[in-house]
BAFI-3210 file (N, C-alpha, C; in Angstrom, 3 decimals, decimal comma, padded with zeros to 6 digits):
// residues 111
n [1|2|3|4|5|6|7|8|9|10|11|12|13|14|15|16|17|18|19|20|21|22|23|24|25|26|27|28|29|30|31|32|33|34|35|36|37|38|39|40|41|42|43|44|45|46|47|48|49|50|51|52|53|54|55|56|57|58|59|60|61|62|63|64|65|66|67|68|69|70|71|72|73|74|75|76|77|78|79|80|81|82|83|84|85|86|87|88|89|90|91|92|93|94|95|96|97|98|99|100|101|102|103|104|105|106|107|108|109|110|111]
n.u [083,934|082,690|079,762|077,859|079,256|081,085|079,223|078,334|080,835|080,704|078,709|076,060|075,601|074,333|074,133|076,394|078,469|077,550|078,486|081,214|081,510|081,269|083,361|085,421|084,720|085,653|088,420|089,829|090,426|092,107|094,153|094,840|096,086|098,229|100,204|100,826|101,977|103,725|105,441|106,054|107,518|109,664|109,781|110,427|109,756|107,377|105,797|105,776|104,157|101,795|100,702|100,550|098,550|096,469|096,320|095,215|092,544|091,433|091,588|089,430|087,060|087,831|089,415|091,141|092,596|092,902|094,401|096,814|097,933|098,347|099,903|102,135|103,303|103,901|105,900|108,025|108,286|109,272|111,941|113,188|113,094|111,869|111,642|109,556|107,298|105,699|104,072|103,074|101,215|099,462|098,332|097,269|095,383|093,549|092,646|091,388|089,571|087,630|087,072|085,734|083,416|082,256|081,620|080,000|076,902|076,429|076,713|075,992|073,987|072,642|071,471]
n.v [111,340|111,941|110,805|111,434|112,789|110,806|108,994|110,552|110,818|108,087|108,520|108,538|106,009|104,204|101,431|100,510|101,724|100,676|097,941|098,442|099,020|096,633|095,160|096,447|095,610|093,102|092,868|094,623|093,468|091,465|092,816|094,355|092,339|091,192|093,544|093,478|090,973|091,202|093,218|091,715|089,804|091,092|091,967|094,240|094,780|093,538|094,740|097,299|096,886|095,610|097,788|099,605|098,592|098,801|101,314|102,412|100,847|101,926|104,814|104,860|105,523|107,944|108,740|110,084|110,129|107,522|106,597|108,356|107,096|104,672|105,046|106,114|103,657|102,168|104,089|103,431|100,629|101,082|102,398|100,445|100,761|099,796|100,634|101,908|100,761|099,068|101,046|102,721|100,894|100,448|103,183|103,091|101,102|102,168|104,557|102,899|101,480|103,532|104,354|102,017|101,758|103,998|103,061|100,790|101,237|101,263|098,795|096,336|094,383|095,783|097,659]
n.w [099,408|096,457|095,190|093,117|091,548|090,411|089,430|087,196|085,799|084,923|082,777|084,274|084,919|087,122|087,576|086,842|088,423|090,911|090,286|089,952|092,734|093,997|092,765|094,050|096,788|096,412|095,391|096,855|099,619|098,534|097,413|099,626|101,374|099,644|099,698|102,715|102,658|101,161|102,305|104,890|103,819|102,811|099,956|097,932|095,229|094,748|096,736|095,437|093,153|094,225|095,612|093,743|092,473|094,087|094,478|092,179|092,195|094,240|093,412|091,089|092,784|093,495|095,712|097,529|100,001|100,426|098,116|098,024|100,519|099,507|097,387|098,801|099,803|097,332|096,370|098,418|097,695|094,951|095,411|097,191|099,785|102,559|105,199|107,638|106,298|107,717|109,554|107,738|106,305|108,128|108,260|105,623|105,912|107,574|106,315|103,885|105,276|106,151|103,233|102,567|104,346|103,370|101,045|101,377|101,229|098,454|097,306|094,724|095,430|097,315|095,996]
ca.u [083,785|081,317|079,181|077,330|080,553|081,732|078,337|078,460|081,637|080,351|077,652|074,933|075,238|074,310|074,588|078,026|079,159|077,494|079,350|082,573|082,014|081,313|084,678|086,005|084,913|086,144|089,815|090,487|091,018|093,338|095,494|095,903|096,632|099,330|100,877|101,027|102,664|105,354|106,340|106,361|108,568|110,779|109,687|110,165|108,975|105,900|105,049|105,368|103,060|100,356|100,437|099,859|097,140|095,651|095,929|094,060|091,388|090,642|091,360|088,067|086,359|088,557|089,532|092,490|093,537|093,595|095,296|097,947|098,718|099,055|101,185|103,338|103,913|104,261|107,358|108,586|108,536|110,080|112,873|113,621|113,262|110,821|111,579|108,232|106,022|104,520|103,224|102,356|100,388|098,456|097,596|096,426|094,505|092,592|092,008|090,657|088,308|086,913|086,501|084,848|082,330|081,573|081,092|078,945|075,804|076,264|077,185|074,836|073,186|072,173|070,768]
ca.v [110,956|112,746|109,592|111,949|113,157|109,709|108,514|111,368|110,305|106,917|108,501|108,434|104,701|103,853|100,043|100,471|102,433|099,404|096,832|098,701|098,748|095,075|094,888|096,843|094,737|091,545|092,991|095,365|092,719|090,572|093,412|094,382|091,089|091,152|094,336|092,844|089,804|091,742|093,875|090,713|089,046|092,246|091,882|095,487|094,931|093,251|095,898|098,543|096,116|095,275|098,951|100,239|098,176|099,193|102,858|102,179|100,496|103,339|105,834|104,930|106,314|109,555|108,302|110,686|109,602|105,747|106,764|108,670|105,889|103,327|105,630|106,059|102,360|102,223|104,533|102,764|099,553|101,599|102,912|099,205|101,246|099,364|101,410|102,592|100,141|098,515|102,304|102,941|100,105|101,040|104,203|102,606|100,097|103,105|105,023|102,181|101,156|104,535|104,365|100,812|102,267|104,705|102,493|099,736|101,274|101,235|097,236|096,168|093,651|096,785|098,875]
ca.w [098,138|095,804|094,287|092,180|090,336|089,935|088,500|086,074|085,164|084,428|082,110|084,556|084,945|088,524|087,709|086,473|089,914|091,818|089,915|090,492|094,176|094,076|092,382|095,256|097,906|096,058|094,824|097,787|100,680|098,236|097,175|100,965|101,679|098,771|100,266|103,548|102,345|100,431|103,515|105,500|102,902|102,353|098,624|097,430|093,887|095,027|097,410|094,460|092,256|094,941|096,045|092,703|091,983|095,012|094,121|091,022|092,719|095,140|092,418|090,754|093,795|093,629|097,260|097,717|101,045|100,132|097,103|098,587|101,470|098,546|096,743|099,618|099,805|096,122|096,368|099,007|097,035|094,048|096,255|097,662|101,282|103,327|106,702|107,665|105,615|108,535|109,659|106,395|106,161|109,345|107,677|104,302|106,467|108,234|104,768|103,116|106,184|105,908|102,112|102,549|104,897|102,462|099,670|101,643|100,749|096,984|096,775|093,638|096,063|098,169|095,507]
c.u [082,504|081,008|078,676|078,288|080,956|080,817|078,158|079,505|081,496|079,005|076,295|074,528|075,347|074,739|076,032|078,560|078,819|078,328|080,837|082,694|082,182|082,826|085,539|086,216|085,473|087,852|090,502|091,171|092,058|094,460|095,982|096,555|097,974|100,487|101,527|102,152|104,041|106,342|106,847|107,645|109,807|110,895|109,354|109,294|107,630|105,271|104,587|104,332|101,944|099,720|100,045|098,610|096,099|095,132|095,117|092,730|090,487|090,538|090,137|087,090|086,685|088,684|090,931|093,032|093,884|094,778|096,777|098,528|099,287|100,077|102,731|104,235|104,480|105,925|108,366|109,331|109,698|111,528|113,883|113,703|111,989|110,807|110,315|107,212|105,250|103,471|102,404|101,358|099,287|097,774|096,570|095,436|093,243|091,828|091,030|089,316|087,194|086,155|085,548|083,431|081,206|080,793|079,668|077,747|075,384|076,522|075,584|073,765|072,261|071,114|069,617]
c.v [111,406|111,526|110,197|112,316|111,828|109,014|109,149|111,024|108,958|107,139|108,330|106,933|104,273|102,298|099,624|100,668|101,094|098,444|097,238|098,574|097,598|094,475|095,140|096,137|093,470|091,786|093,813|094,401|091,880|091,531|094,021|093,439|090,902|092,271|093,840|091,625|090,344|092,549|092,828|089,977|089,835|092,321|093,408|095,621|094,443|093,939|096,951|097,987|096,021|096,742|099,904|099,919|098,540|100,823|102,950|101,838|101,689|104,567|106,037|105,471|107,829|109,553|108,801|110,267|108,273|105,978|107,411|107,852|104,935|103,684|105,861|104,664|101,927|102,749|103,737|101,471|099,934|101,760|101,753|099,515|100,862|099,877|102,165|101,927|099,771|099,846|102,479|102,269|100,475|102,227|103,885|101,785|101,128|103,940|104,193|101,682|102,105|104,447|103,029|101,072|103,369|104,259|101,307|100,165|101,306|099,889|097,183|095,260|094,478|097,897|098,723]
c.w [097,624|094,741|092,920|091,106|089,591|088,880|087,232|085,253|084,278|083,210|082,761|085,035|086,228|089,015|087,686|087,958|090,849|091,661|090,416|091,881|094,638|093,924|093,492|096,373|097,582|095,942|095,924|098,990|099,976|097,911|098,716|101,542|100,889|099,218|101,363|103,682|102,005|101,534|104,387|104,890|102,310|100,791|098,076|095,965|094,005|095,890|096,395|093,494|092,824|095,201|095,021|092,078|092,966|094,811|092,889|091,416|093,441|094,397|091,594|091,359|094,013|095,319|097,530|098,777|100,959|099,234|097,489|099,724|100,657|097,866|097,528|099,731|098,499|096,088|097,174|098,575|095,592|094,307|096,808|099,174|101,792|104,713|106,674|106,991|106,582|109,135|108,501|105,948|106,775|108,729|106,529|104,848|106,873|106,997|104,106|104,124|105,931|104,478|102,149|103,015|104,127|101,373|100,080|101,009|099,352|096,338|095,735|094,434|096,982|097,627|094,817]
res [m|d|v|e|k|i|v|a|g|l|e|g|d|r|k|l|f|s|e|l|v|d|l|f|f|t|n|c|p|l|q|m|a|a|i|v|s|a|v|r|d|g|d|a|a|g|l|r|k|a|a|h|k|l|k|g|t|v|g|t|f|k|a|e|e|s|a|a|a|a|s|r|l|e|q|m|g|t|a|g|d|m|a|g|a|r|a|a|i|d|g|l|r|s|a|v|d|r|l|t|r|e|l|a|p|y|r|a|s|d|v]
***
């Protein structure tokens, strides 16, 4: 993740970047839970919607690995084919965990 490039895209507004990081820490766990719930319930439409939201959330930070993992789940939901979704969640969780560690120092409360 190239923080300086992301901040430059925000017109140099580091406070806004930190606020976006805080939103990530608020929204990401909820979005991950919605993905897990949709897979557990066999809800393909719910999976598509939740994975799409998470893809947008991580996309804010140009987190390609997390976005690609969310996109795989979104595509599963779109196709209505949930085979392999649990394994895909594990991959997504790993990618999001790495992103979380990268973003942690930039939380507004820590800046």
